[in-house]
All heavy atoms as an XYZ file, in Angstrom:
1040
protein
N     215.457     57.359     29.408
C     214.502     56.283     29.259
C     214.961     55.306     28.177
O     214.987     54.109     28.385
C     213.102     56.846     28.923
C     212.148     55.749     28.513
C     212.544     57.614     30.096
N     215.351     55.827     27.038
C     215.730     54.957     25.927
C     217.043     54.238     26.180
O     217.192     53.064     25.846
C     215.818     55.770     24.619
O     214.545     56.361     24.381
C     216.179     54.897     23.442
N     217.995     54.916     26.788
C     219.311     54.324     27.027
C     219.296     53.295     28.150
O     220.178     52.442     28.216
C     220.327     55.424     27.353
N     218.314     53.360     29.027
C     218.300     52.460     30.177
C     219.288     52.942     31.228
O     219.989     53.933     31.049
N     219.324     52.230     32.315
C     220.226     52.618     33.406
C     221.531     51.839     33.400
O     222.516     52.268     33.969
C     219.517     52.436     34.753
C     218.278     53.320     34.952
C     217.586     52.969     36.257
C     218.659     54.784     34.911
N     221.525     50.655     32.764
C     222.749     49.862     32.654
C     222.651     48.965     31.429
O     221.614     48.914     30.775
C     222.999     49.052     33.938
C     221.880     48.080     34.234
O     221.568     47.217     33.425
N     221.250     48.214     35.397
N     223.714     48.260     31.130
C     223.758     47.434     29.915
C     222.799     46.253     29.945
O     222.511     45.666     28.906
C     225.181     46.924     29.674
C     226.126     48.043     29.264
O     225.636     49.080     28.774
O     227.342     47.882     29.448
N     222.301     45.885     31.106
C     221.401     44.743     31.219
C     219.934     45.117     31.034
O     219.086     44.237     30.916
C     221.596     44.057     32.577
C     223.017     43.538     32.843
C     223.103     42.941     34.246
C     223.434     42.523     31.795
N     219.617     46.410     31.034
C     218.229     46.838     30.875
C     217.691     46.415     29.515
O     218.394     46.453     28.503
C     218.117     48.361     30.991
C     218.151     48.849     32.419
O     218.054     48.016     33.344
O     218.266     50.073     32.613
N     216.432     46.041     29.513
C     215.752     45.713     28.265
C     215.080     47.005     27.799
O     214.048     47.403     28.326
C     214.719     44.585     28.468
C     215.411     43.331     28.985
C     213.977     44.310     27.166
C     214.467     42.232     29.411
N     215.699     47.671     26.855
C     215.208     48.959     26.377
C     214.277     48.777     25.182
O     214.312     47.754     24.500
C     216.384     49.862     25.979
O     217.106     49.218     24.917
C     217.316     50.118     27.167
N     213.461     49.792     24.919
C     212.525     49.647     23.813
C     213.205     49.521     22.456
O     212.691     48.825     21.586
C     211.433     50.720     23.857
C     211.842     52.139     23.689
C     212.099     53.041     24.678
C     212.012     52.842     22.476
N     212.432     54.255     24.152
C     212.383     54.163     22.787
C     211.900     52.503     21.133
C     212.630     55.129     21.820
C     212.149     53.467     20.175
C     212.507     54.753     20.538
N     214.384     50.119     22.199
C     215.040     49.824     20.910
C     215.408     48.337     20.771
O     215.294     47.767     19.683
C     216.291     50.708     20.941
C     215.910     51.857     21.814
C     215.061     51.222     22.894
N     215.822     47.724     21.868
C     216.122     46.284     21.829
C     214.865     45.474     21.579
O     214.876     44.499     20.820
C     216.765     45.832     23.143
C     218.179     46.276     23.319
C     218.756     45.712     24.599
N     220.063     46.299     24.863
C     220.768     46.057     25.942
N     220.309     45.244     26.875
N     221.948     46.619     26.104
N     213.771     45.863     22.213
C     212.498     45.146     22.033
C     212.045     45.242     20.587
O     211.625     44.244     19.986
C     211.425     45.695     22.999
C     210.058     45.120     22.684
C     211.813     45.406     24.449
N     212.141     46.425     20.005
C     211.742     46.601     18.599
C     212.604     45.725     17.695
O     212.098     45.025     16.821
C     211.838     48.084     18.181
C     210.733     48.887     18.863
C     211.755     48.233     16.662
C     210.842     50.382     18.651
N     213.909     45.738     17.904
C     214.812     44.945     17.072
C     214.505     43.456     17.183
O     214.450     42.756     16.163
C     216.260     45.220     17.464
N     214.290     42.982     18.399
C     214.054     41.553     18.614
C     212.670     41.110     18.147
O     212.522     40.057     17.536
C     214.247     41.212     20.084
C     215.697     41.330     20.533
C     215.869     41.227     22.046
O     214.887     40.913     22.752
O     217.004     41.471     22.512
N     211.651     41.918     18.412
C     210.284     41.511     18.086
C     209.908     41.711     16.630
O     209.011     41.050     16.132
C     209.279     42.251     18.970
C     209.331     41.764     20.403
O     209.804     40.678     20.696
N     208.849     42.591     21.310
N     210.579     42.631     15.951
C     210.198     42.927     14.574
C     211.275     42.572     13.555
O     211.098     42.789     12.364
C     209.802     44.401     14.442
C     208.562     44.714     15.254
C     208.678     45.287     16.516
C     207.304     44.389     14.779
C     207.548     45.548     17.284
C     206.175     44.644     15.535
C     206.304     45.224     16.781
O     205.186     45.469     17.539
N     212.392     42.040     14.025
C     213.436     41.589     13.108
C     214.035     42.695     12.266
O     214.373     42.475     11.107
N     214.157     43.877     12.833
C     214.752     44.993     12.108
C     216.060     45.380     12.778
O     216.300     45.083     13.942
C     213.809     46.222     12.060
C     212.537     45.895     11.294
C     213.478     46.716     13.452
N     216.902     46.029     12.017
C     218.149     46.535     12.565
C     217.882     47.890     13.193
O     217.326     48.773     12.544
C     219.211     46.663     11.468
O     219.409     45.381     10.878
C     220.523     47.184     12.037
N     218.268     48.056     14.437
C     218.087     49.317     15.148
C     219.461     49.857     15.504
O     220.252     49.171     16.142
C     217.241     49.126     16.426
C     217.164     50.418     17.213
C     215.849     48.613     16.083
N     219.748     51.064     15.050
C     220.986     51.756     15.430
C     220.621     52.660     16.594
O     220.081     53.746     16.401
C     221.538     52.567     14.255
C     221.824     51.740     13.053
N     222.945     50.949     12.949
C     221.128     51.572     11.914
C     222.928     50.335     11.789
N     221.828     50.686     11.144
N     220.871     52.187     17.782
C     220.476     52.898     18.996
C     221.579     53.880     19.387
O     222.645     53.484     19.831
C     220.224     51.886     20.114
C     219.750     52.519     21.396
O     219.576     53.752     21.440
O     219.564     51.771     22.377
N     221.289     55.168     19.228
C     222.274     56.200     19.551
C     221.984     56.845     20.902
O     222.557     57.875     21.230
C     222.280     57.265     18.462
N     221.104     56.237     21.671
C     220.732     56.843     22.948
C     221.910     56.860     23.916
O     222.770     55.992     23.891
C     219.550     56.089     23.565
O     219.887     54.746     23.832
N     221.921     57.905     24.732
C     222.954     58.059     25.751
C     222.290     58.532     27.033
O     221.434     59.421     26.997
C     224.001     59.089     25.325
C     224.826     58.655     24.153
C     225.881     59.703     23.793
O     225.696     60.880     23.999
N     226.987     59.236     23.252
N     222.710     57.957     28.141
C     222.178     58.395     29.422
C     222.471     59.867     29.622
O     223.573     60.336     29.354
C     222.795     57.583     30.562
C     222.408     56.135     30.545
C     223.124     55.340     31.624
O     223.930     55.844     32.368
N     222.807     54.065     31.703
N     221.463     60.606     30.065
C     221.640     62.018     30.361
C     221.613     62.941     29.158
O     221.847     64.135     29.291
N     221.324     62.412     27.979
C     221.335     63.248     26.771
C     220.257     64.326     26.837
O     219.169     64.114     27.364
C     221.136     62.392     25.527
N     220.602     65.471     26.281
C     219.657     66.577     26.133
C     219.514     66.871     24.642
O     220.258     66.320     23.821
C     220.171     67.836     26.857
O     221.405     68.222     26.256
C     220.360     67.586     28.355
N     218.606     67.761     24.297
C     218.464     68.133     22.886
C     219.778     68.683     22.346
O     220.153     68.401     21.210
C     217.349     69.161     22.715
S     215.704     68.480     22.942
N     220.466     69.447     23.159
C     221.741     70.019     22.727
C     222.787     68.926     22.477
O     223.429     68.896     21.428
C     222.246     71.023     23.757
C     223.544     71.656     23.379
N     223.618     72.661     22.439
C     224.808     71.416     23.790
C     224.885     73.004     22.293
N     225.632     72.275     23.097
N     222.946     68.007     23.416
C     223.972     66.971     23.265
C     223.612     65.950     22.185
O     224.500     65.366     21.564
C     224.236     66.267     24.598
O     223.120     65.497     25.009
N     222.330     65.744     21.932
C     221.901     64.762     20.924
C     222.299     65.172     19.516
O     222.399     64.324     18.627
C     220.396     64.556     21.004
N     222.543     66.440     19.321
C     222.927     66.905     17.989
C     224.212     66.232     17.511
O     224.412     66.039     16.317
C     223.076     68.420     17.980
C     221.732     69.120     18.179
C     221.847     70.617     18.312
N     222.610     71.164     17.210
C     223.387     72.234     17.337
N     223.513     72.849     18.493
N     224.058     72.693     16.295
N     225.090     65.857     18.430
C     226.344     65.189     18.062
C     226.078     63.813     17.446
O     226.889     63.322     16.671
C     227.229     65.033     19.288
C     227.634     66.342     19.913
C     228.285     66.141     21.266
O     228.709     65.040     21.607
N     228.353     67.193     22.046
N     224.961     63.211     17.781
C     224.640     61.873     17.301
C     224.148     61.877     15.852
O     224.263     60.878     15.160
C     223.569     61.237     18.180
C     223.956     61.109     19.639
C     225.147     60.208     19.813
O     226.282     60.654     19.758
N     224.888     58.946     19.998
N     223.577     62.974     15.415
C     222.927     63.010     14.101
C     223.904     62.688     12.978
O     223.660     61.791     12.174
C     222.248     64.379     13.860
C     221.681     64.456     12.447
C     221.153     64.611     14.888
N     225.015     63.382     12.912
C     225.947     63.144     11.813
C     226.684     61.822     11.974
O     227.063     61.205     10.982
C     226.962     64.298     11.682
O     227.594     64.506     12.942
C     226.270     65.581     11.258
N     226.846     61.361     13.208
C     227.529     60.078     13.439
C     226.743     58.923     12.829
O     227.311     57.948     12.372
C     227.717     59.846     14.933
C     228.568     58.625     15.247
C     228.859     58.520     16.730
N     227.708     58.168     17.533
C     227.259     56.920     17.685
N     227.844     55.927     17.065
N     226.226     56.682     18.449
N     225.413     59.048     12.790
C     224.578     57.971     12.265
C     224.077     58.240     10.845
O     223.232     57.520     10.347
C     223.373     57.749     13.185
C     223.705     57.192     14.564
C     222.458     57.138     15.417
C     224.330     55.820     14.451
N     224.590     59.269     10.214
C     224.121     59.638      8.869
C     224.173     58.451      7.928
O     225.144     57.704      7.878
C     224.967     60.787      8.323
N     223.093     58.295      7.178
C     223.027     57.235      6.180
C     222.631     55.879      6.723
O     222.477     54.930      5.961
N     222.450     55.760      8.020
C     222.063     54.484      8.605
C     220.563     54.493      8.888
O     220.058     55.409      9.513
C     222.822     54.232      9.909
C     224.313     54.122      9.734
C     224.999     53.809     11.044
O     224.486     53.097     11.888
N     226.183     54.356     11.221
N     219.885     53.489      8.438
C     218.487     53.321      8.791
C     217.506     53.882      7.790
O     217.824     54.750      6.988
N     216.309     53.332      7.887
C     215.223     53.728      7.003
C     214.271     54.718      7.667
O     213.393     55.268      7.015
C     214.425     52.494      6.563
C     215.274     51.554      5.722
O     216.101     52.048      4.940
O     215.125     50.332      5.863
N     214.425     54.907      8.976
C     213.569     55.831      9.712
C     214.331     56.311     10.943
O     215.302     55.692     11.368
C     212.272     55.141     10.131
N     213.859     57.418     11.499
C     214.483     57.985     12.689
C     213.406     58.164     13.750
O     212.355     58.747     13.470
C     215.132     59.360     12.378
C     215.724     59.979     13.634
C     216.184     59.218     11.292
N     213.662     57.635     14.942
C     212.772     57.829     16.081
C     213.535     58.638     17.113
O     214.599     58.228     17.575
C     212.310     56.489     16.692
C     211.592     55.640     15.647
C     211.408     56.751     17.906
C     211.250     54.238     16.127
N     212.984     59.788     17.472
C     213.607     60.661     18.454
C     212.823     60.600     19.765
O     211.642     60.949     19.792
C     213.634     62.108     17.945
C     214.420     62.369     16.678
C     214.131     63.774     16.157
C     215.905     62.193     16.940
N     213.477     60.160     20.800
C     212.909     60.212     22.145
C     213.897     61.050     22.933
O     214.903     60.560     23.413
C     212.743     58.795     22.720
C     212.000     58.756     24.036
C     212.895     59.042     25.225
O     213.972     58.430     25.343
O     212.522     59.917     26.043
N     213.619     62.343     22.983
C     214.578     63.286     23.555
C     213.814     64.410     24.238
O     212.700     64.738     23.840
C     215.538     63.845     22.455
C     216.719     64.594     23.058
C     214.789     64.682     21.437
C     217.734     63.712     23.723
N     214.420     64.971     25.266
C     213.839     66.126     25.932
C     213.553     65.919     27.403
O     213.437     66.874     28.161
N     213.432     64.653     27.809
C     213.133     64.386     29.216
C     214.203     64.926     30.147
O     213.899     65.495     31.205
N     215.462     64.781     29.770
C     216.538     65.300     30.617
C     216.567     66.826     30.613
O     216.946     67.439     31.613
C     217.893     64.729     30.179
C     217.997     63.257     30.507
O     217.607     62.823     31.576
N     218.492     62.480     29.565
N     216.159     67.437     29.505
C     216.062     68.893     29.470
C     215.072     69.365     30.540
O     215.337     70.318     31.276
C     215.590     69.376     28.093
C     216.568     69.048     26.988
O     216.548     67.911     26.502
O     217.342     69.938     26.617
N     213.926     68.684     30.607
C     212.897     69.037     31.585
C     213.401     68.766     33.001
O     213.279     69.614     33.891
C     211.586     68.267     31.314
C     210.561     68.526     32.401
C     211.020     68.637     29.944
N     213.996     67.586     33.213
C     214.483     67.226     34.552
C     215.607     68.138     35.028
O     215.770     68.357     36.230
C     214.957     65.774     34.564
C     213.864     64.723     34.410
C     214.484     63.335     34.289
C     212.880     64.781     35.559
N     216.395     68.666     34.092
C     217.492     69.559     34.448
C     217.047     71.024     34.507
O     217.865     71.915     34.677
C     218.646     69.409     33.446
C     219.328     68.063     33.524
C     220.437     67.899     32.509
O     220.896     68.909     31.932
O     220.849     66.756     32.275
N     215.751     71.256     34.361
C     215.182     72.610     34.419
C     215.798     73.557     33.393
O     215.991     74.735     33.661
C     215.294     73.204     35.827
C     214.605     72.374     36.873
C     215.342     71.610     37.768
C     213.215     72.326     36.935
C     214.704     70.833     38.734
C     212.573     71.547     37.888
C     213.326     70.806     38.784
O     212.691     70.024     39.722
N     216.131     73.008     32.233
C     216.585     73.874     31.139
C     215.377     74.728     30.747
O     214.290     74.191     30.535
C     217.121     73.042     29.961
C     218.432     72.358     30.389
C     217.314     73.898     28.717
C     219.014     71.401     29.400
N     215.522     76.032     30.678
C     214.373     76.885     30.355
C     213.699     76.454     29.048
O     214.361     76.033     28.098
C     214.988     78.282     30.227
C     216.243     78.217     31.037
C     216.744     76.808     30.896
N     212.386     76.589     29.001
C     211.620     76.154     27.834
C     212.090     76.849     26.560
O     212.098     76.225     25.490
C     210.132     76.402     28.061
N     212.506     78.102     26.649
C     212.983     78.819     25.462
C     214.267     78.180     24.921
O     214.430     78.010     23.718
C     213.243     80.302     25.780
C     212.009     81.073     26.182
C     211.606     80.844     27.646
O     212.444     80.402     28.468
O     210.431     81.081     27.956
N     215.178     77.828     25.809
C     216.433     77.171     25.411
C     216.131     75.782     24.849
O     216.708     75.364     23.844
C     217.384     77.083     26.609
C     218.641     76.262     26.375
C     219.732     77.085     25.732
C     221.055     76.337     25.760
N     221.462     75.872     24.452
N     215.229     75.053     25.507
C     214.802     73.743     25.017
C     214.275     73.868     23.590
O     214.645     73.091     22.707
C     213.722     73.156     25.934
C     212.998     71.980     25.356
C     213.587     70.728     25.351
C     211.736     72.118     24.809
C     212.925     69.621     24.820
C     211.073     71.032     24.273
C     211.662     69.778     24.279
N     213.438     74.858     23.351
C     212.858     75.057     22.029
C     213.938     75.346     20.986
O     213.927     74.789     19.887
C     211.846     76.204     22.076
O     211.247     76.381     20.814
N     214.904     76.187     21.341
C     216.001     76.496     20.416
C     216.831     75.249     20.111
O     217.160     74.978     18.949
C     216.905     77.575     21.008
C     216.268     78.925     21.118
C     217.093     79.889     21.976
O     218.131     79.521     22.522
N     216.622     81.118     22.093
N     217.171     74.491     21.157
C     217.980     73.280     20.967
C     217.225     72.228     20.173
O     217.789     71.559     19.298
C     218.420     72.706     22.310
C     219.436     73.574     23.026
O     220.055     74.444     22.377
O     219.617     73.373     24.247
N     215.931     72.064     20.469
C     215.127     71.090     19.740
C     215.012     71.494     18.274
O     215.124     70.648     17.384
C     213.743     70.944     20.370
C     212.808     69.944     19.692
C     213.402     68.527     19.723
C     211.432     69.973     20.353
N     214.838     72.775     18.012
C     214.748     73.214     16.617
C     216.048     72.931     15.869
O     216.027     72.448     14.733
C     214.398     74.694     16.514
C     214.302     75.125     15.057
C     213.538     76.388     14.841
O     213.426     77.205     15.771
O     213.048     76.575     13.709
N     217.178     73.209     16.484
C     218.458     72.911     15.827
C     218.595     71.414     15.571
O     219.054     71.002     14.504
C     219.619     73.423     16.674
C     219.734     74.924     16.677
C     220.858     75.412     17.578
O     221.211     74.778     18.568
N     221.430     76.549     17.232
N     218.198     70.605     16.534
C     218.269     69.150     16.374
C     217.379     68.695     15.217
O     217.820     67.937     14.344
C     217.854     68.452     17.672
C     217.737     66.931     17.612
C     219.092     66.290     17.332
C     217.146     66.397     18.921
N     216.138     69.155     15.184
C     215.219     68.732     14.130
C     215.676     69.219     12.760
O     215.560     68.491     11.770
C     213.801     69.223     14.433
C     213.167     68.670     15.709
C     211.744     69.201     15.869
C     213.193     67.156     15.745
N     216.224     70.416     12.700
C     216.739     70.936     11.435
C     217.872     70.051     10.927
O     217.937     69.708      9.748
C     217.217     72.382     11.606
C     217.597     73.046     10.293
C     218.069     74.489     10.442
N     217.208     75.293     11.278
C     217.608     75.927     12.392
N     218.863     75.855     12.793
N     216.772     76.653     13.089
N     218.777     69.664     11.831
C     219.901     68.815     11.432
C     219.431     67.422     11.027
O     219.929     66.850     10.055
C     220.918     68.741     12.566
C     221.668     70.047     12.744
C     222.625     70.045     13.920
O     223.047     68.951     14.345
O     222.943     71.147     14.407
N     218.462     66.880     11.758
C     217.920     65.564     11.392
C     217.319     65.628      9.996
O     217.549     64.749      9.164
C     216.877     65.085     12.430
C     216.071     63.919     11.908
C     217.566     64.714     13.742
N     216.554     66.668      9.715
C     215.937     66.808      8.398
C     216.975     67.003      7.295
O     216.784     66.579      6.166
C     214.944     67.969      8.391
C     213.582     67.571      8.844
C     212.989     66.669      7.796
N     211.746     66.091      8.232
C     211.412     64.833      8.000
N     212.224     64.034      7.374
N     210.268     64.372      8.396
N     218.102     67.618      7.607
C     219.176     67.804      6.626
C     219.875     66.484      6.338
O     220.138     66.141      5.183
C     220.195     68.844      7.137
O     219.514     70.086      7.336
C     221.331     69.038      6.153
N     220.168     65.722      7.380
C     220.899     64.465      7.232
C     219.992     63.343      6.718
O     220.439     62.459      5.993
C     221.560     64.074      8.575
C     222.182     62.701      8.513
C     222.608     65.115      8.963
N     218.714     63.389      7.076
C     217.746     62.372      6.670
C     216.586     63.045      5.927
O     215.467     63.104      6.431
C     217.199     61.634      7.896
C     218.247     60.938      8.720
C     218.811     61.565      9.831
C     218.668     59.660      8.399
C     219.771     60.925     10.595
C     219.630     59.017      9.155
C     220.180     59.658     10.248
O     221.123     59.028     11.000
N     216.824     63.543      4.723
C     215.794     64.332      4.042
C     214.572     63.536      3.595
O     213.484     64.100      3.483
C     216.532     64.921      2.842
C     217.667     63.987      2.600
C     218.053     63.449      3.947
N     214.722     62.242      3.341
C     213.593     61.475      2.814
C     213.060     60.420      3.786
O     211.985     59.884      3.558
C     213.990     60.769      1.503
O     215.089     59.878      1.760
C     214.392     61.784      0.438
N     213.797     60.117      4.834
C     213.356     59.102      5.779
C     212.236     59.641      6.671
O     212.223     60.828      7.006
C     214.506     58.625      6.685
C     215.531     57.785      5.981
C     216.673     58.613      5.417
O     216.541     59.789      5.130
N     217.826     57.994      5.244
N     211.315     58.757      7.051
C     210.311     59.169      8.035
C     211.000     59.483      9.365
O     211.915     58.777      9.776
C     209.410     57.944      8.180
C     209.762     57.032      7.067
C     211.133     57.393      6.602
N     210.578     60.554     10.003
C     211.105     60.944     11.308
C     209.926     61.039     12.261
O     208.890     61.621     11.927
C     211.852     62.292     11.244
C     212.366     62.692     12.620
C     212.998     62.225     10.243
N     210.090     60.448     13.440
C     209.038     60.429     14.456
C     209.625     60.955     15.753
O     210.752     60.613     16.122
C     208.508     58.985     14.657
C     207.456     58.941     15.745
C     207.962     58.424     13.358
N     208.855     61.777     16.455
C     209.260     62.347     17.729
C     208.292     61.865     18.805
O     207.077     61.960     18.630
C     209.233     63.876     17.639
C     209.569     64.683     18.876
C     211.018     64.442     19.310
C     209.338     66.169     18.614
N     208.833     61.328     19.891
C     207.995     60.889     21.009
C     207.619     62.102     21.848
O     208.490     62.840     22.309
C     208.741     59.881     21.877
S     209.169     58.355     21.022
N     206.322     62.279     22.049
C     205.853     63.393     22.870
C     206.245     63.160     24.322
O     206.117     62.059     24.845
C     204.335     63.525     22.747
C     203.771     64.705     23.489
C     202.262     64.839     23.329
O     201.596     63.865     22.936
O     201.762     65.923     23.622
N     206.724     64.207     24.961
C     207.190     64.116     26.346
C     206.027     64.026     27.332
O     205.107     64.836     27.268
C     207.989     65.367     26.717
C     209.364     65.528     26.145
C     209.890     66.931     26.450
C     210.293     64.482     26.726
N     206.098     63.076     28.264
C     205.197     63.161     29.420
C     205.719     64.323     30.272
O     206.900     64.373     30.595
C     205.394     61.834     30.137
C     206.163     60.963     29.199
C     206.888     61.871     28.260
N     204.877     65.272     30.579
C     205.339     66.505     31.211
C     204.860     66.646     32.652
O     203.774     66.204     32.995
C     204.856     67.714     30.405
C     205.409     67.810     29.003
C     204.685     68.892     28.212
C     206.903     68.074     29.038
N     205.674     67.291     33.460
C     205.255     67.583     34.830
C     204.232     68.723     34.825
O     204.087     69.418     33.806
C     206.568     68.032     35.498
C     207.366     68.623     34.387
C     207.011     67.805     33.170
N     203.558     68.932     35.938
C     202.652     70.078     36.004
C     203.401     71.364     35.628
O     204.571     71.539     35.966
C     202.222     70.106     37.478
C     202.405     68.692     37.943
C     203.581     68.159     37.170
N     202.739     72.217     34.918
C     203.262     73.502     34.449
C     204.366     73.354     33.402
O     205.072     74.311     33.103
C     203.754     74.360     35.624
C     202.725     74.623     36.733
C     203.359     75.405     37.866
C     201.499     75.328     36.184
N     204.502     72.185     32.810
C     205.511     71.961     31.774
C     204.965     72.120     30.373
O     205.598     71.699     29.406
N     203.790     72.738     30.231
C     203.119     72.820     28.935
C     203.937     73.543     27.863
O     203.787     73.271     26.683
C     201.759     73.498     29.092
C     201.846     74.916     29.578
N     202.015     75.230     30.910
C     201.814     76.086     28.907
C     202.075     76.537     31.042
N     201.959     77.086     29.845
N     204.847     74.423     28.231
C     205.635     75.146     27.230
C     206.590     74.208     26.485
O     206.895     74.422     25.315
C     206.371     76.308     27.876
C     205.363     77.386     28.332
C     205.939     78.488     29.146
N     207.078     79.112     28.513
C     208.010     79.766     29.192
N     207.935     79.871     30.500
N     209.017     80.324     28.568
N     207.052     73.159     27.153
C     207.899     72.166     26.486
C     207.063     71.390     25.458
O     207.519     71.134     24.346
C     208.497     71.189     27.496
C     209.435     71.825     28.491
C     208.967     72.307     29.709
C     210.793     71.950     28.219
C     209.825     72.888     30.624
C     211.662     72.526     29.121
C     211.164     72.998     30.328
O     212.025     73.577     31.225
N     205.866     71.019     25.858
C     204.974     70.303     24.943
C     204.592     71.146     23.748
O     204.533     70.658     22.610
N     204.322     72.421     23.989
C     203.992     73.320     22.884
C     205.165     73.387     21.897
O     204.969     73.318     20.683
C     203.654     74.730     23.390
C     203.492     75.706     22.252
C     202.310     75.741     21.514
C     204.536     76.550     21.876
C     202.168     76.613     20.442
C     204.400     77.420     20.799
C     203.217     77.451     20.090
O     203.089     78.294     19.026
N     206.377     73.526     22.428
C     207.561     73.589     21.559
C     207.668     72.326     20.724
O     207.928     72.393     19.515
C     208.823     73.803     22.389
N     207.474     71.172     21.339
C     207.550     69.914     20.587
C     206.535     69.882     19.456
O     206.867     69.573     18.317
C     207.287     68.719     21.513
C     208.477     68.199     22.225
C     208.179     66.821     22.775
O     207.170     66.600     23.442
N     209.057     65.898     22.489
N     205.280     70.166     19.777
C     204.217     70.088     18.767
C     204.439     71.108     17.643
O     204.293     70.786     16.460
C     202.854     70.280     19.422
C     202.431     69.087     20.272
C     201.014     69.232     20.799
N     200.862     70.384     21.674
C     201.164     70.410     22.961
N     201.654     69.338     23.541
N     200.977     71.504     23.681
N     204.780     72.315     18.019
C     204.998     73.386     17.037
C     206.153     73.039     16.091
O     206.034     73.162     14.870
C     205.264     74.696     17.779
C     205.631     75.835     16.904
N     204.720     76.486     16.099
C     206.830     76.440     16.675
C     205.325     77.443     15.430
N     206.611     77.439     15.750
N     207.272     72.597     16.652
C     208.451     72.302     15.829
C     208.261     71.029     15.008
O     208.729     70.946     13.870
C     209.694     72.217     16.702
C     210.108     73.562     17.315
C     211.189     73.359     18.364
C     210.553     74.536     16.235
N     207.574     70.040     15.565
C     207.299     68.824     14.792
C     206.471     69.169     13.557
O     206.754     68.685     12.451
C     206.583     67.797     15.659
N     205.483     70.014     13.727
C     204.666     70.429     12.577
C     205.507     71.207     11.571
O     205.411     70.978     10.365
C     203.482     71.262     13.058
N     206.351     72.114     12.045
C     207.180     72.933     11.159
C     208.098     72.064     10.302
O     208.318     72.348      9.130
C     208.021     73.919     11.963
C     208.954     74.740     11.061
C     209.834     75.674     11.830
N     209.040     76.743     12.402
C     209.503     77.622     13.283
N     210.751     77.547     13.700
N     208.731     78.561     13.751
N     208.656     71.003     10.891
C     209.620     70.161     10.176
C     208.994     68.870      9.634
O     209.707     67.958      9.240
C     210.827     69.875     11.065
C     211.659     71.122     11.273
C     211.473     71.935     12.380
C     212.578     71.520     10.310
C     212.201     73.108     12.543
C     213.313     72.691     10.462
C     213.110     73.479     11.577
O     213.826     74.642     11.719
N     207.671     68.815      9.618
C     206.934     67.669      9.062
C     207.371     66.354      9.715
O     207.722     65.384      9.038
C     207.083     67.613      7.544
C     206.710     68.898      6.888
N     205.420     69.330      6.758
C     207.486     69.882      6.352
C     205.401     70.506      6.177
N     206.643     70.865      5.917
N     207.353     66.369     11.032
C     207.750     65.212     11.816
C     206.530     64.707     12.576
O     205.845     65.483     13.255
C     208.901     65.587     12.779
C     210.160     65.893     11.941
C     209.149     64.499     13.809
C     211.319     66.440     12.736
N     206.253     63.418     12.440
C     205.120     62.818     13.147
C     205.444     62.714     14.636
O     206.616     62.615     15.020
C     204.828     61.438     12.571
N     204.408     62.740     15.458
C     204.613     62.602     16.901
C     203.869     61.382     17.417
O     202.732     61.133     17.032
C     204.125     63.843     17.646
C     205.068     65.018     17.499
S     204.662     66.388     18.590
C     205.102     65.724     20.170
N     204.548     60.635     18.277
C     203.894     59.551     19.003
C     203.301     60.184     20.257
O     204.047     60.729     21.080
C     204.890     58.438     19.382
C     205.471     57.800     18.118
C     204.226     57.402     20.283
C     206.568     56.800     18.376
N     201.971     60.160     20.414
C     201.367     60.793     21.586
C     201.906     60.201     22.890
O     202.199     59.013     22.971
C     199.872     60.498     21.435
C     199.691     60.218     19.977
C     200.978     59.579     19.524
N     202.005     61.055     23.903
C     202.590     60.614     25.176
C     201.822     59.445     25.782
O     202.430     58.586     26.407
C     202.715     61.773     26.158
C     201.436     62.467     26.491
C     201.714     63.682     27.360
C     200.543     64.626     27.291
N     200.890     65.943     27.761
N     200.520     59.368     25.568
C     199.763     58.240     26.129
C     200.226     56.922     25.504
O     200.324     55.908     26.169
C     198.264     58.457     25.984
C     197.772     58.417     24.567
C     196.256     58.661     24.462
N     195.865     58.770     23.097
C     195.970     59.863     22.362
N     196.459     60.963     22.877
N     195.593     59.866     21.102
N     200.545     56.931     24.209
C     201.040     55.714     23.552
C     202.461     55.400     23.992
O     202.813     54.240     24.201
C     200.993     55.864     22.038
C     199.583     55.964     21.509
O     198.625     55.946     22.268
N     199.443     56.107     20.222
N     203.289     56.437     24.115
C     204.667     56.238     24.546
C     204.695     55.695     25.981
O     205.437     54.771     26.288
C     205.434     57.549     24.432
C     206.901     57.440     24.759
C     207.677     56.459     24.184
C     207.496     58.317     25.627
C     209.032     56.348     24.474
C     208.840     58.233     25.926
C     209.606     57.228     25.353
N     203.865     56.242     26.854
C     203.801     55.746     28.235
C     203.340     54.295     28.286
O     203.801     53.522     29.112
C     202.880     56.629     29.078
C     203.475     57.954     29.508
C     202.415     58.849     30.148
C     204.624     57.740     30.474
N     202.437     53.933     27.389
C     201.960     52.548     27.339
C     203.121     51.594     27.031
O     203.250     50.540     27.624
C     200.860     52.419     26.285
C     200.053     51.156     26.420
C     198.859     51.120     25.470
N     198.018     52.298     25.628
C     197.572     53.034     24.599
N     197.874     52.714     23.363
N     196.807     54.077     24.809
N     203.995     51.998     26.112
C     205.166     51.179     25.786
C     206.105     51.083     26.991
O     206.613     50.014     27.311
C     205.919     51.771     24.562
C     207.259     51.085     24.366
C     205.066     51.661     23.320
N     206.304     52.195     27.667
C     207.234     52.217     28.797
C     206.726     51.428     29.994
O     207.528     50.936     30.792
C     207.502     53.661     29.229
C     208.188     54.549     28.209
C     208.325     55.950     28.761
C     209.539     53.987     27.823
N     205.413     51.300     30.128
C     204.866     50.630     31.315
C     204.374     49.220     31.046
O     203.857     48.583     31.943
C     203.718     51.471     31.916
O     202.693     51.644     30.918
C     204.213     52.817     32.388
N     204.565     48.712     29.837
C     204.108     47.351     29.550
C     205.025     46.327     30.211
O     206.220     46.560     30.357
C     204.010     47.110     28.040
C     205.307     47.201     27.287
S     205.160     47.226     25.484
C     204.221     45.801     25.122
N     204.437     45.227     30.662
C     205.268     44.201     31.311
C     206.266     43.594     30.338
O     206.008     43.482     29.154
C     204.259     43.142     31.772
C     202.947     43.501     31.177
C     203.050     44.870     30.578
N     207.434     43.232     30.851
C     208.496     42.647     30.023
C     208.201     41.192     29.743
O     207.796     40.440     30.511
C     209.839     42.764     30.725
C     210.224     44.190     31.008
C     210.526     44.986     29.738
O     211.113     44.467     28.814
N     210.112     46.220     29.706
């Protein structure tokens, strides 16, 4: 969702940068999972005043078991907190398919454990569905 489907897509990181006059270091990659996103954390170390994580949708779409998702998400959040100890970190709550509640539980539980704010899925969906 964040990376878009091609270079011409108007993605929400671009919208934030253009509408609010802030520098956005967009590390999104098509097809990224919680496991693969860990490679991005150290690459962007020291850049930015805040971190917004929109990750996990591909884990769900690829049917990665909820237990593995939880382990990968925890490692990702731990690394983010290590690299960005004082910056605000926000996690976008996943819109989930039916019976996907275990992924949502993992997100909420781990966000609380690592003191990470969550953008509720209803707000995130509103951003994704707003007219361009």
